[in-house]
C-alpha positions as CSV (number, residue, x, y, z in Angstrom):
1,M,84.5,-6.6,103.4
2,K,85.1,-7.9,99.9
3,E,85.9,-4.4,98.7
4,Q,88.5,-4.0,101.3
5,F,90.4,-7.1,100.1
6,D,90.1,-5.9,96.5
7,V,91.5,-2.5,97.5
8,L,94.5,-4.2,99.2
9,R,95.2,-6.4,96.2
10,K,94.9,-3.4,93.8
11,S,97.2,-1.2,95.9
12,R,99.8,-4.0,95.9
13,E,99.5,-4.4,92.2
14,L,100.3,-0.7,91.8
15,V,103.3,-1.1,94.1
16,I,104.6,-4.0,92.0
17,K,104.1,-1.9,88.8
18,E,106.3,0.8,90.3
19,L,109.1,-1.7,90.8
20,E,109.2,-2.6,87.1
21,G,112.5,-1.6,85.4
22,L,114.3,-0.7,88.7
23,T,117.6,-2.2,89.5
24,M,118.6,-3.6,92.9
25,E,120.8,-0.6,93.4
26,Q,117.9,1.8,92.7
27,I,115.5,0.0,95.1
28,H,118.1,0.3,97.9
29,K,118.9,3.9,97.3
30,T,117.7,6.4,100.0
31,P,117.5,9.8,98.3
32,E,118.4,12.9,100.3
33,G,115.5,14.0,102.4
34,F,114.0,10.5,102.8
35,K,114.3,8.2,105.8
36,N,114.1,5.0,103.8
37,N,114.2,3.4,100.4
38,I,111.9,1.5,98.1
39,A,113.0,-2.0,99.3
40,W,112.3,-1.0,102.9
41,N,108.9,0.4,102.0
42,V,107.9,-2.8,100.2
43,A,109.0,-5.0,103.1
44,H,107.4,-2.6,105.5
45,L,104.0,-3.1,103.8
46,V,104.3,-6.9,104.2
47,V,105.3,-6.6,107.8
48,T,102.8,-4.0,108.9
49,Q,99.9,-5.9,107.4
50,Q,100.9,-9.0,109.2
51,L,101.3,-7.2,112.5
52,L,98.1,-5.3,112.3
53,H,96.0,-8.3,111.3
54,Y,97.6,-11.4,112.7
55,K,99.8,-10.4,115.6
56,L,97.1,-8.1,117.1
57,S,94.7,-11.0,116.7
58,G,97.0,-13.2,118.8
59,L,98.0,-15.2,115.7
60,N,101.5,-15.9,114.3
61,P,102.5,-13.6,111.4
62,L,103.0,-15.3,108.0
63,C,106.3,-13.7,107.3
64,P,109.8,-14.3,108.8
65,D,110.6,-12.8,112.2
66,D,113.8,-11.3,110.8
67,L,111.8,-9.4,108.1
68,I,109.5,-8.1,110.9
69,E,112.4,-7.0,113.1
70,A,114.1,-5.1,110.2
71,H,111.0,-3.5,108.7
72,K,108.5,-2.8,111.5
73,K,107.4,0.7,112.5
74,G,110.3,2.8,113.7
75,T,113.1,1.0,111.8
76,S,115.2,2.3,108.9
77,P,116.9,0.4,106.1
78,T,119.7,-1.8,107.4
79,K,119.3,-4.7,105.0
80,T,120.4,-5.0,101.4
81,F,118.3,-7.7,99.8
82,T,119.7,-10.1,97.3
83,K,117.6,-10.4,94.1
84,E,116.3,-13.7,95.3
85,E,115.4,-12.4,98.8
86,F,113.5,-9.4,97.3
87,E,111.6,-11.7,94.9
88,E,110.4,-13.6,98.1
89,V,109.3,-10.3,99.6
90,K,107.4,-9.4,96.4
91,E,105.8,-12.9,96.5
92,L,104.6,-12.2,100.0
93,L,103.4,-8.8,99.0
94,V,101.2,-10.2,96.2
95,G,100.1,-13.5,97.9
96,L,99.3,-12.5,101.5
97,P,96.1,-10.5,100.7
98,N,94.5,-13.7,99.3
99,T,95.5,-15.6,102.5
100,L,94.1,-12.8,104.6
101,E,90.8,-12.9,102.8
102,E,90.7,-16.7,103.2
103,D,91.6,-16.5,106.9
104,F,89.0,-13.8,107.5
105,E,86.3,-15.9,105.8
106,A,87.4,-18.9,107.8
107,G,86.8,-16.8,111.0
108,I,90.2,-17.2,112.5
109,F,90.4,-13.6,113.7
110,E,88.4,-14.2,116.9
111,N,90.2,-11.8,119.2
112,Y,91.7,-8.4,118.6
113,Q,93.9,-6.5,120.9
114,E,93.1,-2.8,120.7
115,Y,95.9,-0.7,119.2
116,P,96.2,3.1,119.0
117,T,98.0,4.0,115.8
118,S,100.4,6.9,115.4
119,T,97.7,8.7,113.4
120,G,95.5,8.7,116.5
121,F,93.0,6.2,115.1
122,V,92.4,3.3,117.5
123,L,92.1,-0.1,115.9
124,S,89.6,-2.2,117.8
125,S,88.6,-5.0,115.4
126,I,90.0,-6.9,112.5
127,E,87.5,-5.1,110.3
128,N,88.8,-1.6,111.1
129,A,92.4,-2.9,111.1
130,I,91.9,-4.1,107.5
131,A,90.5,-0.7,106.5
132,F,93.2,1.2,108.3
133,N,95.9,-1.0,106.7
134,N,94.6,0.0,103.3
135,F,95.1,3.7,104.2
136,H,98.6,2.9,105.5
137,E,99.4,1.1,102.2
138,G,98.3,4.2,100.2
139,I,100.7,6.4,102.2
140,H,103.6,4.1,101.4
141,Y,102.6,3.8,97.8
142,G,102.9,7.5,97.6
143,I,106.3,7.5,99.3
144,I,107.5,4.8,96.8
145,R,106.4,7.0,93.9
146,S,108.1,10.0,95.4
147,I,111.4,8.2,95.9
148,K,111.3,7.1,92.3
149,K,111.5,10.7,91.2
150,F,114.9,11.0,92.8
151,L,116.5,7.9,91.4
C-alpha cells in the first residue's frame, strides 16, 4: 500500500505545480466546452478522496461540509474562493494524503460500504478505494492541464 500513498502524494504535487503562476481569475474561469474550472477540480479532488475513503468507511470526512456539498460528484462551480480560502483547499490537498496513510496504518478503516462508481468499478474495500481514487485523481489532473491550455 505504501506505493499507493506515494502515487497520491505525487499526483497532488503535480496538481500544485500546475497552479503556479495562475491568478485567482484564471483558476475560476470555465473555458468554453468545459463543465468546470481549475478551482472546482482542485476542491473536488479533496472532497472525493474524503468521501471515498472516510465517508464510505463510516467515518467523518476531514474537510468542511460546505466544501463537500459544493464540490462533490454531480456539482458544478458555484463558489468563487478568496485567495485565503483557496490556500486552505491547497493545504488540504497536500496534507490529507499523509493523514490518510497514518489513519490506514492505525487501522481505523474497519468497515467499508460497497460503492459502485460511475465507471462501473465497484469499490468494496479501503484498499481498492485508495487505488481507484488515484485513477480518479489522474483524470482530474488531465482536466486541469487541458483547462490551462484555454486560459
